C-alpha positions in Angstrom: 16.8 137.3 -7.5 16.0 135.1 -10.4 13.4 132.7 -10.0 15.2 129.5 -10.9 13.0 127.1 -12.5 13.8 123.9 -11.0 13.8 121.3 -13.7 12.2 118.3 -12.4 14.8 115.8 -11.8 14.5 113.2 -14.3 14.5 110.3 -12.0 15.6 107.3 -13.8 13.3 104.7 -12.8 15.1 101.6 -13.3 12.5 99.4 -14.5 14.1 96.2 -13.9 13.2 94.4 -16.8 13.5 91.1 -15.5 14.2 88.9 -18.3 13.0 85.6 -17.5 16.0 83.7 -18.4 15.0 80.1 -18.5 18.0 78.0 -18.3 18.1 75.5 -21.0 18.4 72.0 -19.7 21.9 70.9 -19.8 22.2 68.4 -22.5 24.4 65.8 -20.9 25.5 63.3 -23.4 24.6 59.9 -22.1 27.6 57.7 -21.8 27.3 54.5 -23.7 26.5 51.6 -21.5 29.6 49.5 -20.9 29.6 46.4 -23.1 28.6 43.4 -21.0 31.5 41.1 -20.7 30.8 37.7 -22.1 30.2 35.3 -19.2 33.2 33.2 -18.7 31.8 29.7 -18.3 34.1 27.7 -16.3 34.8 24.5 -18.2 35.1 21.8 -15.6 37.2 18.9 -16.5 34.9 16.2 -17.5 35.6 13.1 -15.4 34.2 9.9 -16.6 31.7 8.2 -14.2 34.1 5.4 -13.3 36.7 7.8 -12.1 34.2 9.7 -9.9 32.9 6.5 -8.5 36.3 5.0 -7.8 37.5 8.2 -6.1 34.6 8.0 -3.8 35.2 4.3 -3.2 38.8 4.9 -2.4 37.9 7.4 0.3 35.6 4.8 2.0 38.0 1.8 1.5 40.6 0.7 4.0 44.2 1.6 3.2 45.1 -1.9 2.1 42.7 -1.6 -0.8 43.9 1.7 -2.1 46.5 0.3 -4.4 44.0 -1.9 -6.2 41.6 1.0 -6.6 44.3 3.2 -8.0 45.1 0.4 -10.5 41.5 0.4 -11.6 41.5 4.2 -11.8 44.6 4.1 -14.0 43.0 1.5 -16.3 39.7 3.3 -16.7 41.1 6.6 -18.1 38.9 9.0 -20.0 40.3 7.8 -23.4 39.6 4.1 -22.5 36.1 4.8 -21.4 35.4 6.9 -24.5 36.6 4.0 -26.7 34.8 1.4 -24.7 31.5 3.1 -25.1 31.8 2.7 -28.9 32.1 -1.1 -28.4 30.0 -1.7 -25.3 27.0 0.1 -26.6 24.4 -1.5 -24.4 26.3 -1.2 -21.1 24.9 1.5 -18.8 28.2 3.1 -17.7 26.5 5.4 -15.2 24.7 2.5 -13.5 27.9 0.5 -13.3 29.7 3.5 -11.8 27.0 3.7 -9.1 27.7 0.1 -8.1 31.4 0.7 -8.0 31.3 3.5 -5.5 29.2 1.7 -3.0 31.2 0.0 -0.2 28.3 -1.2 1.9 27.3 -4.8 1.0 24.0 -4.5 2.8 23.0 -1.2 1.3 23.3 -2.1 -2.3 22.4 -5.3 -4.1 24.9 -4.4 -6.9 27.9 -4.3 -4.5 31.2 -5.3 -6.1 34.3 -6.2 -4.1 37.5 -4.4 -5.0 39.1 -7.4 -6.7 36.1 -7.6 -9.0 36.4 -3.9 -9.8 40.0 -4.5 -10.9 38.9 -7.3 -13.3 36.1 -5.0 -14.6 38.7 -2.3 -15.3 40.8 -4.9 -17.1 38.1 -6.2 -19.4 36.8 -2.7 -20.2 40.3 -1.5 -21.2 40.9 -4.7 -23.2 37.6 -4.4 -25.1 38.2 -0.7 -25.8 41.5 -1.8 -27.5 40.1 -4.9 -29.2 42.4 -7.3 -27.3 42.0 -9.9 -24.6 42.2 -9.0 -21.0 45.5 -9.4 -19.1 43.8 -11.3 -16.3 44.5 -15.0 -17.0 41.5 -16.5 -15.2 39.2 -14.0 -16.8 40.3 -15.1 -20.3 39.9 -18.8 -19.2 36.4 -18.2 -17.9 35.2 -16.3 -21.0 36.7 -19.0 -23.3 34.9 -21.6 -21.2 31.6 -19.8 -21.6 32.0 -19.5 -25.4 33.2 -23.1 -25.8 30.4 -24.5 -23.7 27.5 -23.2 -25.7 27.6 -19.7 -24.2 26.7 -20.8 -20.7 28.3 -22.6 -17.8 27.6 -23.0 -14.1 30.0 -21.8 -11.4 31.3 -25.3 -10.8 32.2 -25.7 -14.4 34.0 -22.4 -14.5 35.9 -23.4 -11.4 37.0 -26.6 -13.1 38.1 -24.7 -16.2 40.4 -22.5 -14.1 42.0 -25.1 -11.8 44.1 -28.2 -12.0 40.9 -30.2 -12.1 40.5 -29.2 -15.7 43.1 -31.8 -16.6 40.6 -34.5 -15.9 37.6 -33.0 -17.8 36.6 -32.4 -21.4 37.1 -28.6 -20.7 40.8 -29.0 -20.7 41.1 -27.7 -24.3 39.3 -24.5 -23.2 42.4 -23.3 -21.5 45.1 -24.9 -23.5 46.4 -21.4 -24.4 46.7 -20.5 -20.8 47.7 -23.9 -19.3 51.2 -22.8 -18.3 50.0 -19.8 -16.3 46.9 -21.3 -14.8 47.8 -24.9 -14.1 48.7 -24.1 -10.6 45.3 -22.7 -9.6 43.8 -24.5 -6.7 40.1 -25.1 -6.4 39.9 -22.5 -3.7 41.6 -19.8 -5.8 39.5 -20.7 -8.9 36.4 -20.5 -6.8 37.1 -16.9 -5.6 38.2 -15.9 -9.1 35.0 -17.3 -10.6 32.9 -15.2 -8.3 34.6 -12.1 -9.5 34.1 -13.1 -13.2 30.4 -13.7 -12.5 30.1 -10.2 -11.0 31.8 -8.6 -14.0 29.7 -10.4 -16.6 26.5 -9.4 -14.7 27.4 -5.8 -14.1 28.5 -5.2 -17.7 25.2 -6.8 -18.9 27.1 -9.5 -20.8 25.3 -12.4 -19.1 22.4 -13.4 -17.0 23.1 -15.0 -13.7 20.5 -17.6 -12.5 20.9 -18.1 -8.8 20.9 -21.6 -7.5 21.0 -22.9 -4.0 24.5 -24.3 -4.4 25.4 -23.4 -8.0 24.7 -20.4 -10.2 24.3 -20.6 -13.9 26.0 -18.0 -16.1 24.5 -17.5 -19.5 25.9 -15.1 -22.1 23.3 -13.0 -23.8 23.4 -11.9 -27.4 25.1 -8.6 -26.5 27.8 -10.4 -24.5 28.3 -12.9 -27.2 28.7 -10.2 -29.8 31.2 -8.1 -27.8 33.3 -10.9 -26.3 33.1 -13.1 -29.4 34.7 -10.3 -31.5 37.8 -10.5 -29.3 37.8 -14.2 -28.4 36.9 -15.4 -31.9 33.6 -17.1 -31.3 
């Protein structure tokens, strides 16, 4: 029996050569940041201060005054106010607007009644266009002021707008308007004069000196310049 030499089994030792495979960091391409959309600024419709004020006043006013306020709103359009500011350079439009919107006589010394507001709208629109106001008594009162040395008291203005003017030296003040104003009574002329006084004061055309029974209305240089350009002083 042959002695078989047993060859040692070549045991394959698997040396696990662990290759340290370090994973390369994934290079993720950064996405470009989205472009910021330009902010869309809401352009609000610019409303002139008179319009804002009168809209507030209308909400507070009784229904019977709405038509008059709407008339003033229509007269004081954006275009009119823009043109008026070029002529009425010393008038503080924002301050005037604050007066217009106030409906409480006790709360605000600058309170204006609605009829005065209508006259104010009339004269602002007229001056913006370089023409005389459509309000007959407003024209008569302004003419009287210019004719009478740039000042007049309330009683004189009442006379100028009423039938009583026929008997005074102020008759020629309103000769151009005689046909339309000859029927004014003293009472009507009195209420109209109060409105004219308020308009002249609020627009900073005149100084009002309060008296116990009679106020003096004196045109200042600014009022004389603006009104005289239209009325031919």
